[in-house]
Structures are given as structure tokens and as C-alpha cells.
Backbone as CSV, one residue per row, in Angstrom:
resi,resn,N_x,N_y,N_z,CA_x,CA_y,CA_z,C_x,C_y,C_z
1,MET,-16.329,30.591,-46.385,-17.307,30.452,-45.315,-17.150,29.121,-44.586
2,LYS,-17.034,28.047,-45.381,-16.873,26.730,-44.796,-15.596,26.652,-43.968
3,THR,-14.532,27.294,-44.503,-13.257,27.287,-43.784,-13.402,27.978,-42.435
4,ALA,-14.145,29.055,-42.386,-14.355,29.797,-41.134,-15.123,28.951,-40.123
5,LYS,-16.129,28.194,-40.624,-16.908,27.323,-39.736,-16.028,26.249,-39.130
6,TYR,-15.185,25.645,-39.961,-14.304,24.588,-39.467,-13.341,25.120,-38.417
7,LEU,-12.838,26.353,-38.652,-11.919,26.951,-37.681,-12.624,27.230,-36.362
8,LEU,-13.904,27.675,-36.459,-14.689,27.947,-35.243,-14.932,26.663,-34.449
9,LEU,-15.285,25.583,-35.147,-15.509,24.297,-34.484,-14.237,23.798,-33.819
10,LEU,-13.115,23.955,-34.497,-11.838,23.528,-33.938,-11.506,24.305,-32.678
11,LEU,-11.772,25.611,-32.706,-11.501,26.459,-31.548,-12.363,26.043,-30.359
12,LEU,-13.655,25.761,-30.605,-14.566,25.325,-29.533,-14.115,23.994,-28.951
13,ALA,-13.676,23.079,-29.810,-13.210,21.768,-29.344,-12.012,21.920,-28.427
14,LEU,-11.081,22.809,-28.783,-9.900,23.040,-27.947,-10.277,23.636,-26.602
15,VAL,-11.294,24.515,-26.604,-11.766,25.103,-25.346,-12.344,24.032,-24.443
16,PHE,-13.199,23.155,-25.008,-13.808,22.083,-24.228,-12.764,21.150,-23.661
17,ILE,-11.764,20.776,-24.470,-10.708,19.873,-24.015,-9.928,20.506,-22.866
18,GLY,-9.660,21.816,-23.015,-8.942,22.517,-21.962,-9.714,22.537,-20.670
19,CYS,-11.044,22.759,-20.745,-11.884,22.747,-19.551,-11.874,21.388,-18.895
20,GLY,-11.941,20.341,-19.711,-11.940,18.977,-19.175,-10.669,18.680,-18.422
21,ASP,-9.539,19.123,-18.969,-8.249,18.900,-18.299,-8.205,19.612,-16.967
22,THR,-8.790,20.844,-16.920,-8.795,21.606,-15.676,-9.599,20.884,-14.615
23,GLU,-10.779,20.346,-15.005,-11.618,19.626,-14.062,-10.911,18.400,-13.521
24,ASP,-10.236,17.667,-14.407,-9.512,16.475,-13.966,-8.412,16.841,-12.990
25,THR,-7.716,17.955,-13.291,-6.632,18.385,-12.418,-7.160,18.768,-11.044
26,GLU,-8.268,19.541,-11.027,-8.846,19.945,-9.755,-9.348,18.741,-8.963
27,ASP,-9.935,17.759,-9.683,-10.415,16.546,-9.022,-9.258,15.781,-8.396
28,ALA,-8.151,15.720,-9.136,-6.972,15.032,-8.606,-6.450,15.748,-7.364
29,LYS,-6.481,17.096,-7.395,-6.033,17.852,-6.229,-6.905,17.559,-5.016
30,ARG,-8.234,17.478,-5.242,-9.132,17.173,-4.129,-8.854,15.784,-3.588
31,THR,-8.495,14.861,-4.481,-8.259,13.482,-4.062,-6.957,13.327,-3.317
32,TYR,-5.883,13.901,-3.849,-4.558,13.691,-3.281,-4.015,14.910,-2.541
33,GLY,-4.703,16.065,-2.700,-4.137,17.317,-2.243,-3.694,17.338,-0.795
34,ASP,-4.518,16.786,0.113,-4.146,16.772,1.525,-4.198,15.340,2.014
35,ARG,-3.182,14.593,1.625,-3.147,13.164,1.957,-3.156,12.942,3.455
36,ASN,-2.416,13.776,4.192,-2.334,13.606,5.632,-3.689,13.813,6.299
37,LEU,-4.439,14.810,5.786,-5.763,15.071,6.335,-6.670,13.871,6.130
38,SER,-6.680,13.297,4.913,-7.556,12.169,4.632,-7.190,10.959,5.486
39,ARG,-5.900,10.775,5.755,-5.479,9.657,6.596,-5.832,9.914,8.059
40,ASP,-5.796,11.171,8.476,-6.222,11.500,9.836,-7.711,11.214,10.014
41,VAL,-8.501,11.565,9.011,-9.943,11.288,9.063,-10.183,9.785,9.114
42,ASP,-9.443,9.039,8.304,-9.563,7.580,8.294,-9.257,7.008,9.675
43,ARG,-8.222,7.491,10.313,-7.844,7.012,11.642,-8.917,7.376,12.676
44,ASP,-9.412,8.605,12.593,-10.447,9.037,13.541,-11.692,8.165,13.442
45,LEU,-12.080,7.831,12.221,-13.253,6.990,12.024,-13.044,5.601,12.624
46,LYS,-11.851,5.043,12.430,-11.556,3.722,12.978,-11.563,3.740,14.503
47,GLU,-10.980,4.786,15.083,-10.987,4.901,16.535,-12.409,5.037,17.066
48,TYR,-13.219,5.818,16.371,-14.616,5.991,16.775,-15.374,4.668,16.718
49,ASN,-15.195,3.924,15.638,-15.887,2.640,15.493,-15.454,1.642,16.563
50,ILE,-14.167,1.638,16.894,-13.674,0.730,17.924,-14.306,1.072,19.281
51,GLU,-14.383,2.361,19.618,-14.973,2.773,20.887,-16.448,2.400,20.961
52,LYS,-17.155,2.536,19.839,-18.567,2.155,19.801,-18.729,0.647,20.011
53,LYS,-17.838,-0.138,19.415,-17.899,-1.588,19.595,-17.629,-1.967,21.039
54,LYS,-16.725,-1.250,21.686,-16.452,-1.506,23.100,-17.696,-1.245,23.949
55,GLU,-18.401,-0.172,23.631,-19.604,0.178,24.381,-20.700,-0.878,24.210
56,LEU,-20.780,-1.459,23.019,-21.844,-2.421,22.721,-21.485,-3.852,23.104
57,ALA,-20.195,-4.108,23.328,-19.761,-5.478,23.632,-20.235,-5.892,25.030
58,ALA,-21.014,-6.961,25.073,-21.514,-7.453,26.368,-20.408,-8.152,27.142
59,ASN,-19.640,-8.983,26.460,-18.557,-9.725,27.095,-17.298,-9.611,26.243
60,ARG,-16.190,-9.268,26.895,-14.905,-9.197,26.215,-14.048,-10.387,26.637
61,THR,-13.264,-10.900,25.686,-12.337,-11.988,25.980,-10.932,-11.559,25.568
62,PRO,-9.881,-12.166,26.142,-8.516,-11.789,25.766,-8.273,-11.963,24.270
63,CYS,-7.655,-10.956,23.686,-7.294,-10.999,22.262,-8.509,-11.182,21.356
64,ASP,-9.631,-10.577,21.724,-10.824,-10.685,20.880,-10.675,-9.798,19.650
65,THR,-11.704,-9.779,18.815,-11.624,-9.053,17.545,-11.410,-7.555,17.746
66,ILE,-12.043,-6.997,18.781,-11.847,-5.576,19.061,-10.383,-5.303,19.391
67,ALA,-9.792,-6.202,20.182,-8.374,-6.054,20.531,-7.489,-6.169,19.292
68,VAL,-7.864,-7.056,18.361,-7.116,-7.189,17.102,-7.166,-5.880,16.313
69,GLN,-8.351,-5.274,16.243,-8.493,-4.007,15.528,-7.649,-2.901,16.168
70,GLU,-7.640,-2.866,17.491,-6.816,-1.876,18.192,-5.335,-2.095,17.921
71,PHE,-4.921,-3.357,17.907,-3.522,-3.684,17.655,-3.108,-3.252,16.251
72,ILE,-3.944,-3.508,15.263,-3.642,-3.115,13.880,-3.534,-1.601,13.776
73,LEU,-4.473,-0.894,14.414,-4.467,0.564,14.362,-3.215,1.144,15.015
74,ALA,-2.767,0.515,16.107,-1.618,1.030,16.852,-0.285,0.609,16.250
75,THR,-0.246,-0.506,15.547,1.021,-1.104,15.115,1.343,-0.866,13.650
76,TYR,0.344,-0.946,12.791,0.592,-0.904,11.351,0.525,0.525,10.813
77,PRO,1.083,0.751,9.619,1.066,2.100,9.026,-0.357,2.615,8.841
78,GLU,-0.487,3.939,8.820,-1.795,4.553,8.601,-2.392,4.066,7.280
79,GLY,-3.699,3.889,7.293,-4.378,3.388,6.101,-4.493,1.882,6.053
80,THR,-4.058,1.198,7.135,-4.176,-0.263,7.195,-5.498,-0.628,7.871
81,SER,-6.183,-1.627,7.319,-7.489,-2.018,7.843,-7.579,-3.521,8.024
82,LEU,-8.320,-3.928,9.039,-8.728,-5.318,9.165,-9.813,-5.556,8.124
83,VAL,-9.629,-6.554,7.283,-10.576,-6.817,6.199,-11.824,-7.497,6.753
84,GLU,-12.948,-7.249,6.111,-14.207,-7.886,6.486,-14.701,-8.781,5.362
85,PHE,-15.439,-9.828,5.727,-16.040,-10.699,4.721,-17.055,-9.901,3.909
86,ASP,-17.277,-10.327,2.687,-18.339,-9.736,1.891,-19.678,-10.101,2.519
87,ARG,-20.634,-9.220,2.381,-21.952,-9.479,2.972,-22.697,-10.546,2.177
88,THR,-23.184,-11.564,2.892,-23.967,-12.608,2.234,-25.312,-12.059,1.793
89,TYR,-25.886,-11.231,2.635,-27.156,-10.587,2.323,-26.970,-9.074,2.428
90,THR,-27.927,-8.326,1.899,-27.793,-6.880,1.815,-27.667,-6.229,3.186
91,TYR,-28.418,-6.719,4.170,-28.496,-6.012,5.443,-27.789,-6.715,6.599
92,ASN,-27.062,-7.797,6.335,-26.396,-8.451,7.462,-25.121,-7.710,7.858
93,ILE,-24.653,-7.974,9.075,-23.490,-7.271,9.607,-22.222,-7.896,9.046
94,PRO,-21.303,-7.100,8.500,-20.050,-7.657,7.960,-19.250,-8.364,9.044
95,LYS,-18.666,-9.493,8.709,-17.897,-10.289,9.657,-16.406,-10.033,9.447
96,PRO,-15.671,-9.678,10.500,-14.230,-9.451,10.351,-13.516,-10.730,9.907
97,ALA,-12.480,-10.566,9.089,-11.720,-11.717,8.589,-10.713,-12.150,9.650
98,VAL,-11.214,-12.852,10.653,-10.413,-13.302,11.781,-10.753,-14.756,12.082
99,LEU,-9.740,-15.614,12.189,-9.930,-17.018,12.548,-9.052,-17.330,13.760
100,TYR,-9.657,-17.939,14.779,-8.916,-18.292,15.991,-8.545,-19.770,15.959
101,PHE,-7.335,-20.059,16.431,-6.824,-21.431,16.401,-5.988,-21.671,17.656
102,ILE,-6.284,-22.754,18.369,-5.522,-23.123,19.558,-4.681,-24.349,19.245
103,ASP,-3.364,-24.206,19.399,-2.437,-25.282,19.085,-2.436,-26.328,20.199
104,ARG,-1.716,-27.424,19.949,-1.673,-28.512,20.929,-1.072,-28.085,22.255
105,ASP,-0.167,-27.112,22.217,0.449,-26.629,23.463,-0.383,-25.527,24.122
106,ARG,-1.645,-25.362,23.650,-2.622,-24.406,24.174,-2.300,-22.957,23.808
107,THR,-1.366,-22.750,22.898,-1.091,-21.398,22.409,-2.233,-20.935,21.511
108,GLN,-2.689,-19.729,21.761,-3.785,-19.191,20.948,-3.220,-18.365,19.796
109,TYR,-3.638,-18.730,18.573,-3.222,-18.008,17.378,-4.441,-17.367,16.729
110,ILE,-4.186,-16.276,16.032,-5.250,-15.586,15.303,-4.769,-15.345,13.872
111,PHE,-5.493,-15.899,12.912,-5.249,-15.593,11.505,-6.148,-14.418,11.129
112,THR,-5.576,-13.450,10.475,-6.380,-12.312,10.063,-5.920,-11.809,8.704
113,ALA,-6.846,-11.283,7.940,-6.535,-10.669,6.643,-6.576,-9.157,6.819
114,ILE,-5.510,-8.491,6.421,-5.454,-7.036,6.493,-5.172,-6.472,5.107
115,ALA,-5.454,-5.189,4.943,-5.166,-4.500,3.684,-4.455,-3.199,4.005
116,LYS,-3.298,-2.997,3.407,-2.516,-1.773,3.602,-2.727,-0.837,2.420
117,SER,-2.797,0.440,2.717,-2.916,1.446,1.657,-1.545,1.773,1.087
118,LYS,-1.495,1.961,-0.213,-0.237,2.327,-0.853,0.174,3.732,-0.442
119,GLU,1.441,3.881,-0.100,1.965,5.174,0.312,1.809,6.189,-0.814
120,GLY,1.325,7.390,-0.467,1.153,8.450,-1.449,-0.220,8.495,-2.085
121,GLU,-1.065,7.504,-1.779,-2.422,7.489,-2.321,-3.429,7.633,-1.185
122,ARG,-4.679,7.843,-1.543,-5.730,7.996,-0.542,-5.907,6.685,0.214
123,PRO,-6.347,6.730,1.462,-6.598,5.493,2.204,-7.683,4.662,1.525
124,ILE,-7.516,3.368,1.550,-8.489,2.480,0.920,-9.799,2.481,1.715
125,GLU,-10.892,2.207,1.014,-12.203,2.115,1.638,-12.755,0.708,1.443
126,ARG,-13.573,0.280,2.375,-14.120,-1.077,2.350,-14.797,-1.392,1.017
127,LYS,-15.617,-0.477,0.513,-16.390,-0.741,-0.699,-15.502,-0.927,-1.926
128,ASN,-14.264,-0.437,-1.842,-13.363,-0.526,-2.991,-12.465,-1.751,-2.976
129,ILE,-12.530,-2.570,-1.936,-11.653,-3.749,-1.866,-12.407,-5.043,-1.578
130,ILE,-13.690,-4.954,-1.229,-14.453,-6.134,-0.832,-15.622,-6.350,-1.789
131,GLY,-15.832,-7.601,-2.221,-16.978,-7.933,-3.041,-16.719,-7.905,-4.534
132,TYR,-17.727,-8.324,-5.270,-17.608,-8.531,-6.714,-17.217,-7.261,-7.458
133,GLU,-17.908,-6.154,-7.175,-17.648,-4.929,-7.934,-16.216,-4.445,-7.749
134,SER,-15.659,-4.627,-6.554,-14.292,-4.162,-6.307,-13.254,-5.028,-7.006
135,SER,-13.661,-6.178,-7.542,-12.697,-7.053,-8.207,-12.211,-6.466,-9.530
136,PHE,-12.883,-5.426,-10.005,-12.458,-4.773,-11.239,-11.465,-3.641,-10.962
137,ILE,-11.036,-3.489,-9.714,-10.178,-2.359,-9.358,-8.841,-2.409,-10.089
138,ASN,-8.400,-3.602,-10.500,-7.143,-3.703,-11.249,-7.215,-2.972,-12.586
139,LEU,-8.441,-2.714,-13.064,-8.618,-1.988,-14.321,-8.883,-0.509,-14.083
140,ASP,-9.001,-0.115,-12.818,-9.390,1.242,-12.479,-8.161,2.090,-12.162
141,SER,-8.405,3.365,-11.886,-7.305,4.266,-11.548,-6.972,4.164,-10.071
142,THR,-5.829,4.719,-9.690,-5.418,4.683,-8.297,-6.108,5.760,-7.464
143,ARG,-7.053,6.473,-8.049,-7.793,7.458,-7.268,-8.602,6.792,-6.159
144,LEU,-8.908,5.513,-6.324,-9.630,4.770,-5.293,-8.688,4.259,-4.211
145,GLY,-7.399,4.390,-4.414,-6.426,3.841,-3.481,-6.078,2.412,-3.855
146,THR,-4.825,2.061,-3.696,-4.366,0.706,-4.010,-4.200,-0.082,-2.723
147,ALA,-4.843,-1.244,-2.662,-4.782,-2.089,-1.463,-3.765,-3.200,-1.655
148,PHE,-2.966,-3.444,-0.627,-2.061,-4.583,-0.589,-2.533,-5.510,0.531
149,PHE,-3.015,-6.678,0.127,-3.570,-7.641,1.093,-2.460,-8.496,1.699
150,TYR,-2.662,-8.852,2.979,-1.735,-9.738,3.669,-2.523,-10.702,4.554
151,LEU,-2.051,-11.939,4.596,-2.513,-12.888,5.602,-1.511,-12.817,6.750
152,VAL,-2.014,-12.580,7.960,-1.145,-12.371,9.114,-1.473,-13.394,10.192
153,LEU,-0.434,-13.942,10.808,-0.607,-14.822,11.965,-0.160,-14.075,13.210
154,LEU,-1.091,-13.923,14.163,-0.810,-13.300,15.444,-0.806,-14.352,16.541
155,GLU,0.055,-14.163,17.518,0.081,-15.021,18.693,-0.435,-14.217,19.887
156,CYS,-1.377,-14.796,20.633,-1.935,-14.132,21.804,-1.196,-14.612,23.053
157,SER,-0.613,-13.663,23.784,0.116,-14.000,25.008,-0.165,-12.931,26.059
158,ASP,-0.841,-13.315,27.154,-1.181,-12.368,28.228,-1.927,-11.151,27.699
159,ASN,-2.860,-11.420,26.817,-3.700,-10.386,26.219,-2.906,-9.389,25.364
160,ASN,-1.733,-9.811,24.939,-0.923,-9.024,24.014,-0.704,-9.822,22.730
161,PHE,-0.351,-9.115,21.661,-0.165,-9.775,20.373,1.294,-9.738,19.943
162,ASN,1.714,-10.826,19.329,2.995,-10.883,18.641,2.741,-11.278,17.196
163,VAL,3.368,-10.583,16.261,3.236,-10.951,14.852,4.220,-12.086,14.570
164,VAL,3.682,-13.263,14.252,4.531,-14.422,13.945,5.057,-14.307,12.522
165,TRP,4.172,-14.010,11.580,4.559,-13.771,10.191,3.425,-13.073,9.460
166,GLU,3.752,-12.496,8.323,2.725,-11.980,7.413,3.124,-12.337,5.994
167,SER,2.151,-12.750,5.200,2.401,-13.214,3.838,1.506,-12.448,2.873
168,GLU,2.116,-11.879,1.838,1.368,-11.038,0.907,0.421,-11.865,0.045
169,VAL,-0.721,-11.261,-0.267,-1.705,-11.856,-1.172,-1.642,-11.072,-2.482
170,PRO,-1.297,-11.722,-3.601,-1.042,-10.989,-4.857,-2.303,-10.586,-5.619
171,ILE,-3.098,-9.696,-5.001,-4.313,-9.191,-5.640,-4.687,-7.891,-4.940
172,HIS,-5.499,-7.054,-5.582,-5.790,-5.735,-5.024,-7.250,-5.513,-4.646
173,GLY,-8.147,-6.395,-5.000,-9.557,-6.182,-4.672,-10.386,-7.427,-4.877
174,GLY,-11.638,-7.375,-4.388,-12.568,-8.483,-4.579,-12.627,-9.461,-3.424
175,PHE,-12.119,-9.077,-2.237,-12.102,-10.024,-1.119,-13.506,-10.510,-0.793
176,ASN,-13.612,-11.814,-0.504,-14.906,-12.414,-0.209,-14.915,-13.096,1.159
177,SER,-13.999,-14.067,1.379,-14.042,-14.813,2.635,-12.698,-15.465,2.931
178,MET,-12.587,-16.019,4.137,-11.376,-16.713,4.576,-11.796,-17.951,5.365
179,LYS,-11.166,-19.099,5.054,-11.503,-20.356,5.719,-10.242,-21.162,6.018
180,MET,-10.296,-21.959,7.068,-9.237,-22.937,7.314,-9.714,-24.273,6.776
181,LYS,-8.876,-24.929,5.967,-9.234,-26.205,5.357,-8.123,-27.224,5.579
182,THR,-8.385,-28.455,5.158,-7.397,-29.528,5.278,-7.181,-30.165,3.918
183,TRP,-5.910,-30.272,3.517,-5.550,-31.005,2.304,-5.491,-32.482,2.690
184,LYS,-6.478,-33.229,2.270,-6.642,-34.601,2.742,-5.497,-35.519,2.319
185,ASN,-4.902,-35.286,1.161,-3.802,-36.144,0.695,-2.641,-36.188,1.688
186,LYS,-2.381,-35.050,2.338,-1.253,-34.960,3.272,-1.713,-34.641,4.693
187,ASN,-3.021,-34.599,4.883,-3.586,-34.224,6.185,-2.960,-32.916,6.682
188,MET,-2.862,-31.943,5.770,-2.193,-30.677,6.042,-3.205,-29.539,6.065
189,SER,-3.113,-28.698,7.083,-4.001,-27.541,7.182,-3.522,-26.428,6.261
190,TYR,-4.480,-25.658,5.777,-4.148,-24.473,4.989,-5.270,-23.452,5.110
191,ILE,-4.927,-22.193,4.845,-5.899,-21.104,4.859,-6.247,-20.750,3.421
192,GLU,-7.545,-20.694,3.136,-8.022,-20.311,1.815,-8.602,-18.901,1.875
193,LEU,-8.030,-18.001,1.090,-8.578,-16.657,0.931,-9.299,-16.606,-0.415
194,ASN,-10.591,-16.380,-0.362,-11.412,-16.397,-1.565,-11.687,-14.971,-2.040
195,PHE,-11.425,-14.734,-3.326,-11.649,-13.418,-3.929,-12.583,-13.563,-5.125
196,GLU,-13.560,-12.675,-5.208,-14.374,-12.587,-6.413,-13.501,-12.065,-7.547
197,ALA,-13.735,-12.555,-8.752,-12.915,-12.143,-9.902,-13.826,-11.900,-11.104
198,GLY,-14.310,-10.680,-11.197,-15.216,-10.343,-12.294,-14.557,-10.415,-13.654
199,ILE,-13.243,-10.173,-13.701,-12.544,-10.173,-14.983,-12.581,-11.560,-15.625
200,ILE,-12.534,-12.627,-14.812,-12.615,-13.987,-15.360,-14.012,-14.589,-15.156
201,SER,-14.937,-13.772,-14.653,-16.307,-14.234,-14.366,-16.287,-15.457,-13.452
202,GLY,-15.606,-15.319,-12.330,-15.508,-16.429,-11.392,-14.872,-15.996,-10.090
203,HIS,-13.978,-16.820,-9.569,-13.300,-16.490,-8.323,-11.868,-17.025,-8.331
204,ARG,-11.055,-16.475,-7.441,-9.679,-16.922,-7.241,-9.492,-17.272,-5.775
205,ASN,-8.805,-18.394,-5.517,-8.460,-18.786,-4.161,-6.950,-18.735,-3.986
206,TYR,-6.506,-17.997,-2.981,-5.094,-17.972,-2.618,-4.943,-18.845,-1.372
207,ASN,-4.276,-19.991,-1.564,-4.205,-21.027,-0.544,-2.828,-21.036,0.113
208,TYR,-2.813,-20.936,1.442,-1.562,-20.858,2.202,-1.396,-22.144,3.016
209,PHE,-0.461,-23.001,2.559,-0.253,-24.322,3.139,0.862,-24.280,4.187
210,PHE,0.612,-24.932,5.322,1.590,-24.957,6.406,2.491,-26.181,6.254
211,VAL,3.365,-26.095,5.258,4.222,-27.241,4.923,5.302,-27.473,5.976
212,ASP,5.655,-26.430,6.739,6.684,-26.556,7.778,6.152,-26.131,9.144
213,GLY,4.888,-26.351,9.378,4.294,-25.980,10.656,3.688,-24.594,10.623
214,ILE,2.850,-24.331,11.598,2.062,-23.102,11.597,2.909,-21.853,11.848
215,ARG,4.028,-21.990,12.559,4.821,-20.822,12.921,5.772,-20.375,11.811
216,ASN,5.918,-21.184,10.798,6.746,-20.808,9.653,5.875,-20.240,8.536
217,LYS,6.442,-19.329,7.777,5.690,-18.676,6.709,5.130,-19.725,5.744
218,PRO,3.864,-19.650,5.404,3.227,-20.702,4.603,3.607,-20.642,3.124
219,HIS,3.277,-21.735,2.439,3.531,-21.864,0.998,2.264,-21.455,0.244
220,LEU,2.410,-20.524,-0.711,1.269,-20.020,-1.473,1.076,-20.802,-2.761
221,MET,-0.185,-21.180,-3.007,-0.560,-21.828,-4.261,-1.959,-21.355,-4.642
222,GLU,-2.123,-20.906,-5.876,-3.392,-20.330,-6.326,-4.223,-21.352,-7.095
223,THR,-5.533,-21.331,-6.839,-6.497,-22.058,-7.665,-7.573,-21.055,-8.097
224,TYR,-8.273,-21.387,-9.172,-9.317,-20.469,-9.626,-10.334,-21.191,-10.501
225,LEU,-11.475,-20.533,-10.698,-12.529,-21.067,-11.543,-13.268,-19.913,-12.186
226,GLY,-13.344,-19.928,-13.518,-14.075,-18.919,-14.271,-14.684,-19.547,-15.508
227,ILE,-15.305,-18.740,-16.336,-15.960,-19.265,-17.538,-14.964,-19.992,-18.436
228,ALA,-13.785,-19.409,-18.599,-12.765,-20.040,-19.447,-11.440,-20.150,-18.687
229,HIS,-11.529,-20.316,-17.356,-10.347,-20.438,-16.511,-10.620,-21.492,-15.439
230,LYS,-9.657,-22.383,-15.242,-9.829,-23.395,-14.201,-8.479,-23.946,-13.784
231,ARG,-8.265,-23.985,-12.472,-7.072,-24.610,-11.902,-7.472,-25.258,-10.583
232,ILE,-7.117,-26.536,-10.412,-7.540,-27.271,-9.226,-6.339,-27.899,-8.513
233,LEU,-6.509,-28.146,-7.242,-5.475,-28.751,-6.398,-5.336,-30.237,-6.705
234,ILE,-4.082,-30.713,-6.867,-3.809,-32.137,-7.053,-2.529,-32.500,-6.290
235,ASN,-2.215,-33.779,-6.246,-0.961,-34.269,-5.673,-0.199,-34.965,-6.799
236,GLU,0.722,-34.233,-7.426,1.379,-34.740,-8.628,2.599,-35.594,-8.312
237,ASN,3.509,-35.131,-7.470,4.753,-35.871,-7.248,4.922,-36.365,-5.804
238,ASP,3.862,-36.294,-5.035,3.791,-36.890,-3.705,4.841,-36.349,-2.730
239,ASP,5.231,-35.076,-2.893,6.073,-34.462,-1.866,5.167,-33.657,-0.935
240,LYS,5.738,-32.845,-0.075,4.920,-32.124,0.904,4.263,-30.865,0.333
241,PHE,4.631,-30.497,-0.904,4.078,-29.291,-1.505,2.860,-29.626,-2.367
242,PRO,1.827,-28.802,-2.315,0.652,-29.030,-3.161,0.969,-28.735,-4.629
243,ASP,0.289,-29.419,-5.528,0.448,-29.215,-6.966,-0.920,-28.842,-7.549
244,TYR,-0.943,-28.544,-8.839,-2.242,-28.202,-9.423,-2.318,-28.612,-10.890
245,LEU,-3.559,-28.749,-11.325,-3.883,-29.063,-12.715,-4.495,-27.810,-13.323
246,GLU,-3.851,-27.313,-14.382,-4.295,-26.091,-15.038,-4.951,-26.443,-16.370
247,TYR,-6.178,-25.997,-16.543,-6.927,-26.293,-17.767,-6.731,-25.175,-18.787
248,ARG,-6.766,-25.558,-20.060,-6.602,-24.598,-21.150,-7.842,-24.629,-22.042
249,PHE,-8.297,-23.425,-22.414,-9.540,-23.289,-23.169,-9.311,-22.512,-24.465
250,ILE,-10.204,-22.760,-25.428,-10.379,-21.854,-26.570,-11.535,-20.941,-26.207
251,ASP,-11.290,-19.655,-26.253,-12.322,-18.687,-25.882,-12.373,-17.598,-26.942
252,ASP,-13.371,-17.672,-27.817,-13.534,-16.643,-28.836,-14.996,-16.231,-28.893
253,SER,-15.355,-15.476,-29.894,-16.727,-14.966,-29.989,-17.738,-16.047,-30.351
254,VAL,-17.259,-17.219,-30.740,-18.148,-18.296,-31.189,-18.348,-19.355,-30.113
255,ARG,-17.276,-19.705,-29.375,-17.375,-20.834,-28.459,-16.351,-20.736,-27.328
256,ILE,-16.634,-21.498,-26.297,-15.673,-21.736,-25.218,-15.513,-23.249,-25.121
257,LYS,-14.296,-23.731,-25.346,-14.083,-25.172,-25.401,-12.803,-25.550,-24.661
258,LEU,-12.901,-26.576,-23.821,-11.730,-27.111,-23.137,-10.884,-27.896,-24.133
259,ILE,-9.585,-27.559,-24.206,-8.733,-28.236,-25.191,-7.586,-29.024,-24.559
260,ASP,-7.246,-28.725,-23.294,-6.069,-29.392,-22.724,-6.028,-29.158,-21.218
261,SER,-5.178,-29.926,-20.528,-4.906,-29.694,-19.119,-3.435,-30.011,-18.871
262,VAL,-2.805,-29.222,-18.013,-1.365,-29.338,-17.765,-1.124,-29.442,-16.263
263,LYS,-0.298,-30.421,-15.854,0.036,-30.599,-14.440,1.284,-29.789,-14.094
264,PHE,1.198,-29.040,-13.003,2.330,-28.279,-12.495,2.695,-28.788,-11.103
265,TYR,3.996,-28.851,-10.833,4.470,-29.262,-9.510,5.523,-28.276,-9.030
266,TRP,5.772,-28.257,-7.713,6.690,-27.293,-7.121,8.122,-27.769,-7.236
267,ASP,8.962,-26.932,-7.862,10.381,-27.198,-7.991,11.094,-26.503,-6.831
268,THR,11.608,-27.278,-5.874,12.217,-26.701,-4.678,13.533,-25.974,-4.980
269,GLN,14.209,-26.357,-6.057,15.465,-25.699,-6.411,15.215,-24.302,-7.001
270,ARG,14.302,-24.220,-7.934,13.992,-22.947,-8.586,12.958,-22.139,-7.807
271,GLU,12.245,-22.799,-6.881,11.158,-22.184,-6.129,10.110,-21.597,-7.072
272,LEU,9.697,-22.446,-8.002,8.679,-22.111,-8.986,7.832,-23.344,-9.271
273,TYR,6.615,-23.110,-9.753,5.812,-24.213,-10.265,6.203,-24.456,-11.719
274,VAL,6.540,-25.692,-12.040,6.992,-26.047,-13.379,6.196,-27.255,-13.871
275,THR,6.364,-27.566,-15.160,5.685,-28.705,-15.756,6.648,-29.484,-16.647
276,LYS,6.406,-30.768,-16.773,7.226,-31.596,-17.658,6.872,-31.370,-19.122
277,ARG,5.742,-30.720,-19.360,5.274,-30.498,-20.726,6.213,-29.565,-21.500
278,ASN,6.660,-28.515,-20.821,7.502,-27.523,-21.491,8.377,-26.847,-20.436
279,LYS,9.684,-26.888,-20.596,10.614,-26.336,-19.611,10.494,-24.816,-19.492
280,LYS,9.928,-24.166,-20.499,9.803,-22.717,-20.457,8.548,-22.261,-19.732
281,TRP,7.679,-23.194,-19.402,6.450,-22.837,-18.683,6.708,-22.894,-17.188
282,PHE,6.413,-21.819,-16.481,6.532,-21.835,-15.025,5.571,-20.800,-14.440
283,ARG,5.283,-20.979,-13.155,4.413,-20.070,-12.430,5.018,-19.790,-11.062
284,LYS,4.786,-18.621,-10.531,5.324,-18.283,-9.210,4.516,-18.915,-8.079
285,PHE,3.218,-19.109,-8.315,2.370,-19.686,-7.265,1.148,-20.354,-7.874
């Protein structure tokens, strides 16, 4: 009798598992089944939003934000979006990640953060790439779509855009804000892209330094701050490249304690961040 009961339970378990697999398969089909259709819908929505913004715009200026959005839609692959800042308050209007800069020769430049959708996956959505909750996307499935962030420099000429360069941002979610700052040690401008990072309970900054002028692709250096993570900007060897101090912690179930700090500097030959502490330690950015 007991043997029969166990066999019945086993049979029911196999039925349930089979049903679960079917549901997952059908869900995946709904998600990826008509990729072209979902990208067409994404494009239609963007075009609709742009037209609405045109209707509401009281005054238009050459190469304004609406024009930037149109340029991205017309130039970049489907599923590419102009990124927006995270909302400071629940009901405020999201601000596009666009910074305008006029050079000494009166050339107008536009820094913008964009996110491209990975080919073969669903188009990315704002809620899945911006803000604290989206910072956990690295632990999630690709059903939400994989975002590839880029910092792009556009040049405005006769109300037209030229792409000067684009530099990849090595993260997939959690975008918060973008600022232009100055490294006081070298009086050098740089762009800071700030990302929320729930995994480290803090934030990450991807800093793009204009070591060879604004028209050349910038140098990337990362800083961050979390409960047991910290890296700050320093000037270690007094060259034109920024350096950083990386802190090391003990983090267990009992305590979090700072135990050490290590200075890293940019090795121009290897094109890596290295330290004198250990030749085997290096970082890409």
C-alpha cells in the first residue's frame, strides 16, 4: 500500500513539473516569439512620444533634445534609447541624459547617454535599466532585455549631428545621473555617469576623462562606494591619467572592517591599472 502511495506521489510530481516546463516555454515564446513585432511597437511608441513633444514644445532650438531623440531613432539600431535620469521624486518629469557644451571655437557639443538593446532579445524598457531596482538586472534573466550603455559625443553643425565618438559603459542597469566635473589636480574635465548598485548597497561611477581633448575618445576609470566597497580618485604618479585608491574590507556575518588600501595607477604600456603591491593585480578601468 505504501509503495503504491509513493508511486502515485511521484507520478503527480512529474505531471506538475511537466506543466511548469510548458508554461515557461509558452512564456518564452510570448516574450521572444515575434521579436520584429515588439521592436516595431517600440519604434512606434518612440515616434509617437517625439511627435507629442514637438506639439508641446513652445520654443525649439537647433540640436535640442527632441532633435537628439530623432537622430538616435533614425541613426541607431532598433531598440536604442536615449537614457533618462532617475526620478528624484515620484511624480517629477524624467530628465533626458543630455549635456550641452560649447567649446572655445564656439562648436556646440552634446554629451548623451544611450542604451542599445541586445540583438535577438526584447527591446529594453526604461523601468528595467534606470534606478535602484534595475541595478539587480545583472542577476536576472534576459527576458527583460539586455542593455548596453554608451556615452556618446555629438557635434551640432547647421542643425545636423555628427557622431564624434561613443564609449561603452561596462554595466547593464541602474542608471541614475550624468554630470560634467573637473579633476582639480590636472584641471581636466570629465563626465561622471552615476549608477545605483544594489548588489554592493551603494553606487558606481564610470568617469570619462578627456586626457587628449574632447574630440578624442575619453579614458575610463571607475570609482564606487558601498557598505564593504570603496574606491576613490587620487593622483598617484602625477601623469595625465587619473589613479585611484582601492579599499579592502573584511565582510562576514559578524562584522565589516576596513583592513587595507591599495593604490593603482595607469600603465600606458599594458593599458591597465596596476599596483606596486603585487604585479599580478591589475584592473581594466
